[in-house]
C-alpha positions in Angstrom: 53.3 -128.3 42.8 50.1 -128.1 40.7 48.8 -131.0 38.6 48.3 -129.1 35.4 50.2 -130.7 32.4 52.6 -128.4 30.6 53.8 -128.8 27.0 57.2 -127.3 28.0 57.8 -130.6 29.9 57.7 -132.5 26.6 60.7 -130.5 25.3 64.3 -131.6 26.2 65.4 -130.1 29.5 69.1 -130.3 28.6 70.2 -129.3 25.1 72.6 -131.4 23.1 75.4 -128.9 23.5 75.0 -128.5 27.3 76.8 -130.6 29.9 75.3 -134.0 30.8 73.8 -134.5 34.2 77.0 -136.1 35.7 80.7 -136.3 35.1 82.8 -139.3 36.2 86.4 -138.5 36.9 89.1 -141.2 37.2 86.6 -144.1 36.6 89.5 -146.5 37.0 90.9 -144.8 40.1 92.9 -147.2 42.3 91.9 -145.8 45.7 89.2 -147.4 47.8 88.0 -143.8 48.3 84.9 -143.1 46.1 83.9 -139.5 46.0 80.5 -137.9 45.1 79.6 -134.3 44.9 75.8 -133.8 44.8 75.9 -130.0 44.6 78.9 -129.3 42.5 77.5 -126.7 40.1 75.2 -123.7 40.0 74.5 -124.1 36.3 70.9 -124.1 35.0 69.8 -125.6 31.7 69.0 -122.9 29.1 65.5 -124.2 28.8 64.8 -123.0 32.3 65.9 -119.4 31.7 68.1 -119.3 34.8 65.0 -120.1 36.9 64.3 -116.3 36.8 67.3 -115.6 39.0 70.2 -113.2 38.4 73.7 -114.8 38.3 74.7 -113.4 41.7 71.8 -115.2 43.4 72.4 -118.5 41.7 76.1 -118.3 42.7 75.3 -117.9 46.3 75.1 -120.9 48.6 71.4 -121.4 47.7 72.5 -122.6 44.2 75.3 -125.0 45.0 77.9 -126.0 47.6 80.5 -123.4 47.2 84.1 -124.8 47.0 82.9 -128.5 47.2 83.6 -129.3 43.5 87.1 -127.9 43.7 88.0 -129.8 46.9 86.5 -132.9 45.4 88.6 -132.6 42.2 91.8 -132.0 44.1 91.2 -134.8 46.5 90.4 -137.1 43.6 93.7 -136.2 41.8 95.8 -136.5 45.0 94.5 -140.0 45.9 93.7 -141.4 42.5 90.1 -141.7 43.6 87.0 -142.0 41.4 84.7 -138.9 41.6 81.1 -138.5 40.4 79.9 -134.9 40.1 76.5 -133.5 39.5 76.5 -130.7 36.8 73.4 -128.7 37.6 72.2 -126.4 40.4 70.4 -127.9 43.4 67.6 -125.3 42.6 66.8 -127.2 39.4 66.4 -130.4 41.4 68.3 -131.4 44.6 70.1 -134.6 44.0 70.5 -135.2 47.7 66.8 -135.2 48.5 64.3 -137.9 47.9 62.3 -136.8 44.9 59.0 -137.0 46.7 59.9 -134.4 49.4 58.8 -130.8 49.2 62.2 -129.2 48.9 63.4 -131.5 46.1 62.5 -128.6 43.9 62.6 -125.6 46.2 60.3 -122.7 45.7 62.2 -120.5 48.2 65.7 -120.8 49.6 67.1 -118.7 52.4 64.4 -116.2 51.9 64.9 -116.0 48.1 61.9 -116.9 46.0 62.8 -119.0 43.0 60.6 -117.7 40.1 61.3 -120.7 37.8 60.0 -123.1 40.5 56.9 -121.3 41.5 54.6 -123.2 39.1 56.4 -126.5 38.6 53.8 -129.1 37.8 54.0 -132.9 38.0 55.3 -133.2 34.4 58.0 -130.6 35.0 59.2 -132.3 38.1 59.2 -135.7 36.4 61.2 -134.2 33.6 63.8 -132.8 35.9 64.0 -136.1 37.8 64.5 -138.1 34.6 67.0 -135.7 33.0 69.2 -134.9 36.0 68.4 -136.8 39.3 68.1 -140.3 37.8 71.2 -140.2 35.5 73.4 -138.8 38.2 72.5 -141.5 40.7 72.7 -144.1 37.9 76.2 -143.0 37.2 77.1 -143.5 40.9 75.4 -146.9 40.9 77.2 -148.0 37.7 80.6 -147.1 39.1 80.0 -148.8 42.4 78.7 -151.9 40.6 81.7 -152.0 38.4 84.1 -151.7 41.4 82.3 -154.5 43.2 82.4 -156.7 40.1 86.2 -156.3 39.9 86.7 -156.8 43.6 87.6 -153.2 44.4 86.6 -152.0 47.9 84.7 -148.7 48.1 84.6 -146.2 50.9 82.0 -143.5 50.1 82.7 -139.8 50.8 80.0 -137.3 49.9 81.6 -133.8 49.8 79.4 -130.8 50.7 79.8 -127.3 52.1 77.8 -125.1 54.3 77.3 -121.4 54.7 79.1 -119.9 57.8 76.0 -117.9 58.9 72.4 -119.2 58.7 69.4 -117.0 59.6 71.7 -114.6 61.5 73.4 -117.2 63.6 77.1 -118.0 63.1 78.2 -121.6 62.7 81.4 -122.2 64.6 82.4 -125.6 63.0 85.1 -125.7 60.4 83.8 -129.1 59.2 80.9 -131.4 60.0 80.9 -135.2 60.1 77.5 -136.4 59.0 76.1 -139.9 59.5 73.0 -141.8 60.3 73.1 -145.5 61.3 76.9 -146.0 60.8 79.1 -143.5 62.5 82.5 -145.4 62.2 84.2 -143.3 59.6 82.6 -140.1 60.8 83.9 -140.6 64.3 87.4 -141.7 63.2 87.9 -138.9 60.7 86.4 -136.4 63.1 88.9 -137.5 65.8 91.8 -137.2 63.3 90.7 -133.7 62.3 90.3 -132.6 66.0 94.1 -133.4 66.4 94.8 -130.7 63.8 95.5 -127.4 65.7 92.6 -125.1 65.8 90.2 -127.3 63.8 86.6 -127.2 65.1 84.7 -130.4 64.2 80.9 -130.9 64.5 79.2 -134.3 64.6 75.9 -134.2 62.7 76.4 -130.4 62.5 75.1 -128.2 61.0 72.8 -131.0 59.7 72.3 -134.6 60.2 71.4 -137.5 57.8 68.0 -139.2 57.6 66.1 -141.3 55.2 63.5 -138.5 54.9 65.9 -135.6 54.2 68.8 -137.2 52.4 69.3 -139.6 49.5 73.0 -140.2 48.6 74.3 -141.6 51.9 71.2 -143.7 52.7 71.0 -145.2 49.2 74.6 -145.5 48.1 76.2 -145.9 51.5 73.9 -147.5 53.9 71.9 -149.7 51.6 75.1 -151.1 50.1 76.8 -151.5 53.5 79.7 -149.3 52.5 81.9 -147.5 55.0 80.9 -143.8 54.5 80.7 -140.3 55.7 79.1 -137.0 54.5 81.6 -134.1 54.8 80.3 -130.6 55.3 83.1 -128.0 55.0 82.4 -124.4 55.9 82.2 -122.3 52.7 84.4 -119.4 53.8 87.2 -121.9 54.4 87.1 -123.2 50.8 85.9 -120.2 48.8 89.3 -119.6 47.3 92.1 -121.7 45.8 94.3 -121.6 48.9 91.5 -122.9 51.1 90.5 -125.6 48.7 94.1 -126.8 48.4 94.5 -126.8 52.2 91.4 -128.9 52.8 92.1 -131.3 50.0 95.6 -131.9 51.2 94.5 -132.3 54.8 91.9 -134.9 53.8 94.3 -136.7 51.5 96.7 -137.0 54.3 94.2 -138.3 56.9 91.8 -140.5 55.0 94.0 -143.3 53.7 94.7 -144.6 57.2 91.0 -144.6 58.1 89.5 -146.5 55.2 89.6 -150.1 56.6 87.4 -151.2 59.6 86.5 -154.7 60.9 
């Protein structure tokens, strides 16, 4: 990121007729389950000219977590659970990365150069942070604060998905249970999923959670002391409606009995 100021950064990033940075679904949901979807969309504000990418590139896994939004919506509806979704591509700014890390605004992803990020300067990065990153996380904070104020317990589930092949290597897991300091829900849900015939579960696979590489679980889960897990579902399993419905129904069946721990 260069330090040169840019007058473009003084113009609104998101136009008035475009979606806001976050949607809150079922704000008064009765379930202890509290869902977030950091990479729900591959949309890019018009002001960024699609980041110089064709639609087919933005709609690949580099632009969003394929299927995660649909699974989240279905799970929210089935359990009457609050859901906060982020409305812009992770290539604009990654809302599950601390803003100070290099891949918060990626210049290259899975070998694809992102033209619109090649010359992002400090002012541009700050604009994206203020327009998208901060409001999204503020929406999560506001919902969790409101739940706490009314005495409603919250169990945080961050819904993600991962590509089945990375750098030529197949990933065998159907679903990953990601955690850092608190593995209680990850281990319990993983064990329940392993009892489902043919389901391959990974623990901190294909990624793990850390304060350096992640934001949502460390900030909204660990810092608040909430029971939590980050789910990573393999994208080929939830790329179509049938797969999305299957995984949402499966999670809706298993999660309610796992949401209270001493």
